[in-house]
N, C-alpha and C positions, 0 to 999 in steps of 0.2 A: 313225729314228722311234720307236724304243723309248723313247729317253732323251727323246721329246718326251712319249711317252703316260706317261710317270712323273712327269712335272710338270702332266699336265691334269687338269682338272677331272672328276668322275664324268659330269656334263651334257655335258662337251664328249666325251666316250669314247662313249658312250652315242648320242649324235648323230651321231657317227662312224659307229659299228658299223649304227642304224637307216637312215642315208640312202646307205650304201655300196652300189653295184651288186651283185648276188648272185655274180659271179666275184670279185671281191675280198674277199669276208668270210672266204673262210678264212685267208687272209693275215693279217684284220685281228685275227681271233680271236686268232690264234696270235703275232702282237705284243703283245695284250693281256695274255695269259696270260706271256709273256716279261718283261714289264713288273712284273708282281707289286706293283705299289701300290696301297693300299686302294681309290684312285678305279677303278683300271682292275677290281680285281676285282669293285665294287661294281656297275660299268657290265656287267659279263660276268654277272653274275647277274639283274640286270635284263633282258637282252636274249635271256639262252638259254632257249628253253620247251623243254624236254624233250618236250613233250607233241606240240610241233608243229612244232618245227624239223627241216629235210631230215637225213637222217640222216649226211653225208657232212660237213656243217658240226660236229654233235656229236661225231661221231669225231675231227674235227681236233683240239675242244678238248680231248677225252682223252687224245689221243697226245700232244698238246703237253705236258699238263698230268704225265704220267706218265713223259715224258722230259725233264722240267725237269730241269740239273744241281744247281741250288741249292733246292729248292722251300720256302714258306713254308707256315705251320699255317693261312694266310686261305687258300691255294689249295686245299690238303686239306677243310678247312672248305666251301668251294665248292663241290668234286666230290661231297662227301657230301649236300649239300641238295638237288644236282639228284639223285641217285640215289634219296634215300630217299623212301620209303613212294610211288613212282610206279608206273604199271604202264609198262616200257619193254620193246622191240624187246630178243628176246634178244642180239642181235651188240652193243645198246648197253650193255645190265649186262653182258655178259664184257669190255668193252673198260674201261668204268667201274671194276667190281671188281680188274681187274689195277692199274690206274691207282690206286686206294687202296692196294695192296699197297706199287707203287714207291713212292707218295709216303712212306708209315710209316716203308718203309725207309730211305730219304735224308734225312727228317727225323731217323731216330735215328742215323745216321754222321754227321748235323752237329750230332750232342751234345743235339737238340732233342727227345727224346723226354720232356721234363720240361713239354712242352705237353701234359700228362695228358690232358685231358678229348678234343682234338680225336684223338689217337692213339690213347687207348682207344675211341673210338666207331669210329675207321678198322679196329680188328683186330676188334671186335666185327662191325662191318658185314660183313666177311668172314666170320667164325669163323656167323653167323647165316644168309648164304648157302649154308656149307658145310653147316648142320645141315638147310637147308630142301632143300638139293637132291636130287631123286626121279630124275635121268636124270644119267648117266656122265659127260657132256661139263660139264654144271654144277658136278659135281664137282670134274673134272681142273682147269676154269678157279678155283673157289676155291684148290684148292691152288697153282695157281701164284700167285694173290695173297698164299695165304699165305706162300709161300719167299720173295716180293719184301721181304716186312718184313723177313726176316732175323730176327727177336727169337728169343732162345733160347726163352721161354715155347712157340713154338708148336710146340717139336721133338716132345713125346710126340703132338702129333694127327697131323704128318707120321708120326711111325712107327707109329700104328696103322694110318694109310691104306696106309703103305708093305708093311705087314705080311700085312693081311688083304684088302685090296682087289682088284677085278679089275685087268686087265692094265694097262689104261690109268690107271688110279688107281693102283696100285702105282709105275710108271713117273715120273709125276708127282711122286710123294711122295719118292720116291730123287733123283729129280732137283732137287728143292727141298731136300732135305736135303746133297746135295752141295756147295751155297753155303755152308754155313756153314764159320768158321773153324776149327782143331782144337781151341781151348779148348773149343768146345760139343760136341764128337765124343766125347762119354762112352763109359763102360766099357757102358752100356744101348743107346745107339746101336750100337758093334759089336757087342754080341751078336745084336740085329736083323738088322743086316747080315750076320753070320755065317749064322743062319737062311734068310736071302733068298739068298745065294751057293751054299749046299750045301742047299737047296730040304729043309729040314729038316721042314717044313708043310705045302707043297704045290710045285707046280710053278710057276716062274715065267719070265716072258719073258727073252730073253738080254740085252734090253738093260737089263732091271732088275737082273738079275744082275752084269754089268758095272758099273754104277753102284754096287752094293754092295760089289764087289772093290776098286773105286777108292778109296770112302772107308776102306775098311778100310787099304788101301796107303797112302794119303795122308796119313794121320793118325797119326803114332808108331805103324805097323806094328810087333805082337808077332812073334817068329821064327816062332812055331807057326802065325799066320796065315799068313804067308808061304809056308811049307811046304805046308800043307793048300790054299791058291789053285794052288800050282805042280803038286801031287799032281792037283788036278781038273782041269786043263787035259787031262789025256791023256784025258778022256773028252768033250771039249769039240770044237765045230767049229773049222776050221784057223785061220781069220781072227781067232775069239775068243782061241782061245789063243795066238795070234803076239801080239796086243795085250797080254795080259796078260802075258808072257814079257819084251815089250819093257819093259812099266810096271816091271817088276821089275829089271831090267838099269838101267835109268834112275835108280832108286831106289839101287840098289847104288852108281853113278857117282856 
């Protein structure tokens, strides 16, 4: 069916979407996203009205886009156009912004970061959402989206929220930092992780402290970091201390 959609003209895909019974529309939307042809993207653009369509259908579109294994720049462009400048239901905006982060990250993994305009627009959309977020849940979602991009230039923003944010924000930011490969875990990142783990500036949730410790232990740890983490386990809950001890033992092996 997807192969068929890849050779279909825009008007045929659009007609199919419009005439389909309501129960089969989610499947057709999913197939049209997977087809990733210029015609199917154009048809989806005309068909999906984010101000009118039922939420489940819009969420199906956004989830399918987010989980697309090899997305195109056109797909990111389509998602951004549908999110841009519209009054959306909170859950649709949240799903959409996380999908944008996922698409940007996958495009860059495919060495398509060179699609500068659409990739930059995607990152700026996430950052704009982060700057404008007044409520903690919106900040957390924006950080998750930013983490999905896995772009090194987002690390300073993630570090700032990791160290200074409230519990949920700090946890989201440190979790995002855990996803970066070792070459991007700089000495500055490690300094912040040390301050979080050893609670130099304030008290942190144990989930956040564990994430900070894992970043230190998983990325060419310094002997002093290992020693300090082991010393700190004597003052931690049994489960957390055991986890960190096993982590160090695995590293030694």
